[in-house]
Backbone as JSON, one array per atom type, in Angstrom:
{
  "sequence": "MIKYETDNYTILIECNENSSYLLTREEASEFLGIDPKSFDKYFRSNTDLKFFLIGNQARYTKVSLIEFVERHSY",
  "N": [[66.31, 68.54, -50.79], [64.12, 70.28, -48.87], [61.23, 69.61, -46.93], [58.66, 71.71, -45.43], [56.31, 72.08, -43.13], [52.97, 73.72, -42.2], [49.87, 74.51, -40.56], [48.74, 76.16, -42.69], [50.17, 76.28, -45.11], [52.62, 74.95, -47.45], [56.36, 74.49, -47.49], [58.86, 74.18, -49.88], [62.46, 73.75, -49.62], [65.46, 74.18, -50.9], [68.41, 72.54, -50.91], [71.65, 71.85, -51.82], [74.82, 71.51, -53.47], [75.28, 73.68, -53.87], [74.27, 75.34, -51.83], [74.1, 75.29, -48.66], [73.1, 73.43, -45.62], [73.43, 74.58, -43.09], [73.84, 77.86, -42.52], [75.69, 80.74, -42.5], [75.74, 83.92, -40.85], [75.94, 85.73, -42.97], [74.64, 84.47, -44.81], [72.25, 83.8, -43.79], [71.1, 86.3, -43.69], [71.24, 86.86, -46.24], [68.87, 84.97, -47.5], [66.91, 85.58, -45.99], [66.49, 88.38, -47.02], [67.52, 90.55, -46.07], [69.72, 93.15, -44.6], [72.93, 92.44, -43.3], [73.42, 93.89, -40.76], [70.73, 94.37, -40.06], [69.82, 91.82, -39.52], [71.52, 90.86, -37.08], [70.76, 92.97, -35.59], [67.91, 92.56, -35.09], [67.48, 89.81, -35.39], [69.69, 87.89, -34.37], [69.85, 89.12, -32.05], [67.91, 88.4, -30.44], [66.8, 85.88, -28.04], [65.27, 83.68, -28.84], [65.68, 82.82, -31.16], [67.06, 79.92, -32.79], [69.8, 78.38, -33.18], [73.21, 76.89, -34.21], [76.42, 75.92, -32.91], [79.5, 76.29, -34.05], [82.52, 75.8, -33.31], [83.36, 79.05, -32.54], [81.57, 80.26, -34.21], [78.06, 81.13, -35.06], [75.53, 79.12, -36.43], [72.67, 78.61, -38.63], [69.65, 77.17, -39.53], [67.54, 77.34, -42.58], [65.02, 76.16, -41.89], [64.8, 76.89, -39.29], [64.97, 79.56, -39.29], [62.68, 80.39, -40.87], [60.88, 79.39, -39.22], [61.1, 81.24, -36.95], [60.38, 83.95, -38.02], [57.84, 83.37, -38.6], [56.41, 82.67, -35.91], [57.3, 85.03, -34.7], [55.66, 87.23, -36.39], [53.1, 89.55, -36.88]],
  "CA": [[64.98, 69.3, -50.72], [63.47, 70.13, -47.29], [59.79, 70.15, -47.14], [58.49, 72.56, -44.01], [54.7, 72.15, -43.37], [52.63, 74.53, -41.37], [48.61, 74.46, -41.11], [48.35, 76.62, -44.06], [51.11, 75.82, -46.18], [53.78, 73.96, -47.4], [57.66, 75.37, -48.34], [60.22, 73.19, -49.95], [63.6, 74.59, -49.34], [66.59, 73.9, -51.62], [69.58, 72.17, -50.32], [72.38, 71.49, -53.09], [76.16, 71.82, -53.44], [75.8, 75.52, -54.17], [73.52, 75.58, -50.86], [74.32, 74.26, -47.53], [71.67, 73.57, -44.89], [73.69, 75.67, -42.05], [74.0, 79.06, -42.92], [76.4, 81.9, -41.94], [75.44, 84.84, -40.46], [75.28, 86.65, -43.68], [73.87, 83.58, -45.6], [71.25, 83.81, -43.31], [70.65, 87.62, -44.01], [70.69, 86.88, -47.76], [68.17, 84.35, -47.42], [65.87, 86.79, -45.65], [66.7, 89.34, -47.87], [67.8, 91.52, -45.08], [71.13, 93.43, -44.63], [73.45, 91.7, -42.08], [73.13, 94.41, -39.8], [69.43, 94.21, -39.32], [70.12, 90.53, -38.87], [72.18, 91.18, -35.95], [69.59, 93.85, -34.59], [66.52, 91.61, -35.0], [67.07, 88.06, -35.12], [70.53, 87.34, -33.49], [69.82, 89.61, -30.56], [66.51, 87.28, -29.72], [67.07, 84.21, -27.72], [64.13, 83.07, -29.37], [66.15, 82.02, -32.59], [67.73, 78.83, -32.53], [71.16, 77.99, -33.93], [74.21, 75.72, -33.86], [77.84, 76.77, -32.62], [80.51, 75.41, -34.75], [83.34, 76.43, -32.8], [82.58, 79.9, -31.71], [80.54, 80.89, -34.91], [76.74, 80.45, -35.22], [74.99, 78.37, -37.8], [71.41, 79.08, -38.62], [69.37, 76.66, -40.67], [66.77, 77.67, -43.1], [63.68, 76.06, -41.2], [64.75, 78.0, -37.8], [64.76, 81.14, -39.62], [61.24, 80.67, -41.49], [59.89, 79.65, -37.9], [61.3, 82.59, -36.12], [59.56, 84.84, -38.51], [56.39, 82.84, -38.31], [56.39, 83.15, -34.47], [57.22, 86.88, -34.48], [55.03, 88.0, -37.42], [51.79, 90.18, -36.48]],
  "C": [[64.58, 69.17, -49.35], [61.89, 70.79, -47.47], [59.54, 70.55, -45.54], [56.99, 72.83, -44.26], [54.18, 73.06, -42.32], [50.98, 74.09, -41.72], [48.37, 75.0, -42.43], [49.0, 76.69, -44.96], [52.58, 75.19, -46.2], [55.3, 74.81, -48.19], [58.84, 74.26, -48.74], [61.26, 74.12, -50.34], [64.76, 73.62, -50.02], [67.59, 73.64, -50.98], [70.75, 71.58, -51.37], [73.61, 71.52, -52.43], [76.47, 73.4, -53.33], [74.68, 76.03, -52.9], [73.57, 74.88, -49.54], [73.05, 74.33, -46.7], [72.08, 74.29, -43.84], [74.19, 76.8, -42.62], [74.51, 80.1, -41.99], [75.32, 82.92, -41.48], [74.88, 85.96, -42.06], [74.84, 85.51, -45.03], [72.33, 83.79, -45.52], [70.45, 85.07, -43.54], [70.39, 87.8, -45.55], [69.54, 86.21, -47.98], [66.87, 85.15, -46.96], [65.65, 87.67, -46.5], [66.68, 90.68, -47.1], [69.32, 91.92, -45.09], [71.68, 92.97, -43.1], [73.47, 92.12, -40.75], [72.0, 94.48, -38.93], [69.25, 92.61, -38.92], [70.24, 90.34, -37.37], [71.13, 91.87, -34.81], [68.52, 93.15, -33.83], [66.4, 90.51, -34.96], [68.14, 87.44, -34.06], [70.46, 87.9, -32.24], [68.76, 88.75, -29.79], [66.88, 85.95, -29.2], [66.18, 83.24, -28.18], [64.59, 82.15, -30.77], [67.15, 80.9, -32.08], [68.76, 78.76, -33.71], [72.12, 76.89, -33.09], [75.54, 76.31, -33.8], [78.71, 75.63, -33.07], [81.77, 76.36, -34.37], [82.84, 77.42, -32.09], [81.67, 81.01, -32.69], [78.95, 80.07, -34.98], [76.38, 80.17, -36.34], [73.31, 78.52, -37.73], [70.77, 78.02, -39.93], [67.93, 77.32, -41.41], [65.53, 77.61, -42.41], [63.87, 76.8, -39.82], [64.49, 79.73, -38.09], [63.24, 81.48, -40.4], [60.5, 80.29, -40.12], [60.12, 80.76, -37.11], [60.53, 83.38, -36.67], [57.81, 84.39, -38.4], [56.1, 83.39, -37.02], [56.5, 84.63, -33.95], [56.68, 87.83, -35.52], [53.95, 88.21, -36.72], [50.63, 89.73, -37.16]]
}
């Protein structure tokens, strides 16, 4: 379990053998509830999104995705 806290709320993020800490593009888009093509267009194209490179494959954390959404919400 990962605990993510802001001034307004706390989120508990599950990580277990069925849910990895580093997410692929497909897993990240599923976590966000959007189509992978939308993830590419609105998330991956933005240099503000934090990611790890494993070989030449980008991996994303759930916390970095949540933070990105919070920073870019109106």
